N, C-alpha and C positions, 0 to 999 in steps of 0.2 A: 335124282341128285339129293344129297343130304345137305343139311345146313352147313356142314363142314366144308363141302366142296363148292357150294354156290357162293359166288362173289360178285360184287358190283361196286361201282364208284359211289363214294359218299359226296353229296353236293358240297362244294367248297373245300374239299379235302383231296389230297393227292394219294391217299392210301387206298389199299384194297381191304375189304373186310368180308366177314361172313354175312349171310343173309338173315341171321338171327336178329330179331327186332331189338332185343336188349343190347346186344353188341353194337348194333347200328346206332342206337340212341347214345350209347356211351362214347362212340366215336365222335359224336358232335358235342355233347354236353357233359361228358364224364370225367373231366379233369378237376383239379382242386378249386379252380376259380370261376369257371363259366357260369354255373348256376347261381353263384353269389352276385355276379353282374346282372343276371336275369332277375334275381330277387330284388336288387336295388331299383331296377327299372320298373318292375311289376308292382311292388308293394311300397317302396319308399319314394316313388315319384322322381327319382334322380334322372336327369337328362343330359347334363353336360359332363364332359370328360373329367373336369376337376371335381365334380360331385361324386362321380364313380370312383375316382382315385382316393377320395376321402372316406372310403368305407371303413368300418370298424376293424376289418380284418387286414387292412393296410396292404392291399394288392400292389405289388411293384408296378410302376408305370409301364415298363416294357412289356410285361405280361398282360396288363390291361389293354394296351394297344393291340397286341396280338389277338386277344380274346374278342375284342370288338370286331376286328377284321374277320375272324372265323364265324362269329355270329351273323355278321352281315352276309358273308358268302353262303351260309346255310339258310339265308332268308328268314332269320329269327328276329333281326333288327334292321332298321333302316336309319341312315344318317342324312341330315339336311343341314346345310350351312346356315348359321345364324349371324355370322360375322365375316367380313371380307378380308380385312388386313389386320392381323394374319387370319387366314381361313380357320374358322372353328365350327364344330358341328354339334348339333343336338341329336341324341339317339332316342329312338322310340321302338317299342316292340311291334312287330307285324302281327297279323292274326295268328300266324303259326307260332310266334313267340308267346303271345297271350295264351295260347292253348296249353302252355306249360303250367298255368296257374294251379290246376288240380294236382299236378305232380308235386309242386312245391308245398301246397297245403298238406298233402299226405305225408311228405317228408317231415314237415314241421310237427305234425300230429304224432308221427312215429317217434321223432326226437324227444318230444315232451313226455311221451309214454315210457320210453326206454333209456333215456340218457339223463341221469340226475344232474340238476343244476341248470338245465336249459330254461330259457325264458319263454313264456307263452306269448304268441303273437297277439296283437290287439284283435278283438272280436271282429271288427270291420274288415280286416284282411282275410280272416278265415271264412267269412260268409259271402264274399263276392262271387 
């Protein structure tokens, strides 16, 4: 079988995809917003929905809710209630989500190298 013909289910997704690892990763985190949510959890210490909604990129709340569900379904984050009435959740990265750290560091490094006007991340973020 070739990569073109091999297909399997993406955890937490209803779509079918190729077995190409790049394609498979993009199926989970390759949209405009998902890695920004991961960035905020990973580097900025955000945990609450309201904190994530307040990102500098101004993610629409309906999209944020959808991305959190997809990240949870893909086992990249977990949510735990911190308030009962109404129920509100805190979000944290799983070990699988934390494993995206070097990917985001490399993306930031590449952005700083090749995209004029980007801001360098604080040194402590880049060295963890």
